[in-house]
C-alpha positions in Angstrom: 2.3 -24.7 3.0 2.1 -24.3 -0.8 4.4 -24.2 -3.7 4.5 -21.1 -5.9 6.6 -19.8 -8.8 8.8 -16.8 -7.8 11.0 -14.8 -10.1 14.7 -15.0 -9.0 16.2 -11.6 -10.0 19.7 -12.8 -9.4 19.6 -15.7 -11.9 16.8 -14.2 -14.0 14.5 -17.2 -13.9 11.4 -18.5 -12.2 11.9 -21.0 -9.3 9.5 -23.2 -7.3 9.4 -22.2 -3.6 7.5 -24.0 -0.8 6.3 -21.3 1.6 3.5 -20.6 4.1 0.3 -18.7 3.1 1.5 -15.2 4.3 4.9 -15.5 2.4 3.1 -16.8 -0.7 0.8 -13.7 -0.7 3.8 -11.4 -0.3 5.8 -13.1 -3.1 2.8 -13.0 -5.5 2.4 -9.3 -4.9 6.1 -8.8 -5.5 5.9 -10.8 -8.8 3.0 -8.6 -10.0 4.9 -5.4 -9.1 8.0 -6.7 -11.0 5.9 -7.6 -14.1 4.3 -4.1 -14.2 7.8 -2.5 -13.9 9.1 -4.7 -16.7 6.1 -3.8 -18.9 6.7 -0.1 -18.3 10.4 -0.4 -18.9 9.8 -2.5 -22.1 7.9 0.4 -23.6 11.1 2.3 -23.9 13.7 -0.3 -24.6 12.9 -0.9 -28.3 12.1 2.7 -29.3 14.4 4.5 -31.7 15.7 7.8 -30.5 14.9 9.3 -33.9 11.3 8.2 -33.7 8.8 11.1 -33.3 6.4 11.2 -30.3 2.8 12.2 -30.6 0.8 14.9 -29.0 -3.0 15.1 -29.5 -2.6 12.8 -32.5 0.1 14.9 -34.2 3.8 14.3 -34.5 5.9 16.2 -32.0 9.5 16.0 -30.7 11.8 13.0 -31.2 12.8 10.9 -28.2 16.3 12.2 -28.7 15.1 15.8 -28.3 13.2 14.9 -25.2 16.1 13.2 -23.6 18.4 16.1 -24.4 16.0 18.7 -22.9 17.8 20.0 -19.8 14.6 21.7 -18.7 12.9 18.3 -18.3 15.9 17.1 -16.1 15.6 20.3 -14.0 11.9 19.9 -13.7 12.3 16.3 -12.5 14.9 17.3 -9.9 12.6 20.1 -8.7 9.8 17.6 -8.4 11.9 15.4 -6.2 12.9 18.3 -4.0 9.3 19.4 -3.6 8.3 15.8 -2.8 11.1 15.6 -0.1 9.9 19.0 1.4 6.4 17.6 1.6 7.5 14.4 3.4 9.7 16.2 6.0 7.0 18.8 6.6 4.6 16.0 7.5 7.3 14.3 9.6 7.6 17.6 11.6 3.9 17.2 12.5 4.7 14.0 14.5 5.5 14.0 18.2 9.0 15.4 18.8 10.6 12.0 19.7 8.9 10.2 16.7 10.1 12.9 14.3 13.7 12.6 15.6 13.7 8.9 15.1 12.4 9.1 11.5 14.9 11.9 10.6 17.8 10.1 12.3 17.2 6.8 10.6 16.0 7.9 7.1 17.5 11.4 6.6 20.8 11.2 8.4 21.5 7.4 8.1 22.0 6.4 11.7 21.5 2.7 12.5 18.9 1.3 14.9 21.5 0.5 17.5 23.0 4.0 17.4 19.7 5.7 17.7 18.5 3.3 20.5 21.7 4.0 22.4 21.3 7.8 22.0 17.7 7.6 23.3 18.7 5.1 26.0 16.3 2.4 24.7 16.9 -1.3 24.0 17.1 -2.1 20.3 13.9 -4.1 20.3 12.0 -1.3 22.1 13.4 1.2 19.6 12.3 -0.9 16.6 8.8 -1.1 18.0 8.7 2.6 18.7 10.0 3.3 15.2 7.3 1.1 13.7 4.6 3.0 15.7 6.1 6.3 14.4 6.0 5.1 10.8 2.4 4.0 11.3 1.5 7.5 12.6 3.4 9.0 9.6 1.5 6.9 7.1 -1.8 8.1 8.6 -0.7 11.8 8.5 0.4 11.4 4.9 -2.8 9.7 3.8 -4.8 12.7 5.0 -2.4 15.3 3.7 -3.8 17.1 0.5 -0.3 18.0 -0.9 1.0 14.5 -0.6 -2.2 13.1 -2.2 -1.4 15.2 -5.3 2.2 13.9 -5.7 3.1 11.6 -8.6 4.4 9.1 -6.1 1.0 8.8 -4.4 -0.9 8.7 -7.7 1.3 6.0 -9.2 1.1 3.8 -6.1 -2.6 4.3 -5.8 -3.0 3.2 -9.4 -0.9 0.0 -8.7 -3.1 -0.7 -5.7 -6.2 -0.2 -7.7 -4.9 -2.5 -10.5 -4.2 -5.2 -7.9 -7.7 -5.0 -6.5 -9.3 -5.2 -10.0 -7.0 -8.1 -10.8 -8.0 -10.0 -7.6 -11.7 -9.3 -8.2 -11.5 -10.7 -11.8 -9.7 -13.8 -10.6 -12.1 -14.3 -7.7 -15.2 -13.9 -9.9 -14.1 -16.8 -12.0 -14.1 -19.2 -9.0 -17.1 -21.0 -7.5 -16.1 -19.9 -4.0 -14.2 -17.0 -2.4 -12.1 -18.1 0.5 -11.6 -15.3 3.2 -9.1 -15.5 6.0 -11.0 -14.3 9.1 -7.8 -13.6 10.9 -6.8 -11.0 8.3 -10.3 -9.6 8.4 -9.9 -9.1 12.2 -6.5 -7.4 11.7 -8.0 -5.1 9.1 -10.9 -4.1 11.4 -8.4 -3.4 14.3 -6.2 -1.3 11.9 -9.2 0.8 10.8 -10.2 1.4 14.4 -6.6 2.3 15.3 -6.3 4.7 12.4 -9.5 6.5 13.4 -8.2 6.9 17.0 -4.8 8.1 15.9 -6.3 10.6 13.5 -8.5 12.0 16.2 -5.5 12.2 18.6 -3.4 14.1 15.9 -6.3 16.5 15.3 -6.9 15.3 11.8 -10.4 16.2 10.7 -11.9 13.2 8.9 -15.0 14.2 6.8 -18.3 13.1 8.3 -19.2 11.3 5.0 -16.0 9.3 5.3 -16.7 8.4 8.9 -20.2 7.3 8.1 -19.0 5.1 5.2 -16.4 3.5 7.6 -19.1 2.8 10.1 -21.4 1.3 7.5 -18.6 -1.0 6.3 -17.1 -2.0 9.7 -20.2 -2.4 12.0 -21.7 -5.4 10.2 -18.2 -7.1 10.1 -17.6 -6.6 13.8 -21.1 -8.0 14.6 -20.5 -11.0 12.3 -17.1 -11.8 13.9 -18.6 -11.4 17.4 -21.4 -13.9 16.5 -18.8 -16.4 15.2 -16.8 -16.1 18.4 -19.9 -16.7 20.6 -20.7 -19.8 18.5 -17.1 -21.0 19.0 -16.5 -21.0 15.2 -13.8 -18.3 15.3 -10.6 -18.2 17.3 -8.0 -15.5 16.5 -5.2 -17.9 17.4 -6.2 -20.4 14.7 -6.4 -20.1 10.9 -10.1 -20.0 10.0 -11.4 -19.5 6.5 -14.9 -18.5 5.4 -15.9 -19.9 2.0 -18.6 -17.9 0.3 -20.3 -18.9 -3.0 -19.2 -16.2 -5.6 -22.8 -15.7 -6.9 -24.0 -14.7 -3.4 -21.4 -12.0 -3.2 -22.2 -10.7 -6.7 -25.9 -10.6 -5.8 -25.2 -8.6 -2.6 -22.9 -6.2 -4.5 -25.7 -5.6 -7.1 -28.2 -4.8 -4.3 -25.9 -2.2 -2.7 -24.0 -0.7 -5.7 -26.1 2.5 -5.6 -25.4 3.1 -1.9 -21.8 4.2 -2.5 
């Protein structure tokens, strides 16, 4: 258990919460996302509508002119429609039953119990099946070229990249980096599962990508196997590996030209 500061959006203030490690990690991520959103929103709050924008270093339209531009509003709506078409097109690539569940829940607004009853499944079995369908959908979307070019994907990818950079900077300032081996094992299993599902769905993963995945995962699998054989790792227990930061930086320097 640990105590963290979490932003209470209802009362607009930070509060101290005592939570377990997994919840703490989630809440920190939520705090970061909220701060980024506030930063983005703050860029617009204090701007005068009569102030001119800039384009290539020169004065352009005022903010008032931009807001009043109906073409911009239409373009935004068209973008949303195209995004929706892209999502539902990929949903249709799922197995028939999976596609029906996703559409029934997210497009037509049916509840879990209603869909479970229609499909003659228990609610728990339905929720598990829906989770599997969503996982398959995520994989299909991640390999879909049209979806990868949407603003939604690009903005979320940037947020993820920002989080990674922030964590690397924070970790580099510490003497040791503590790694949860249970989370490493879960990651390895997910990578293997993604590869199997992609093959089952007929998704062609580039050979270069497959080779990189094998280069990254094989040493990790071998290391976890050795730890298990030595009795130093048990998936049912929390086990952390503490590595001196300078050793990681030295290894990265050796292999940085390999990628």
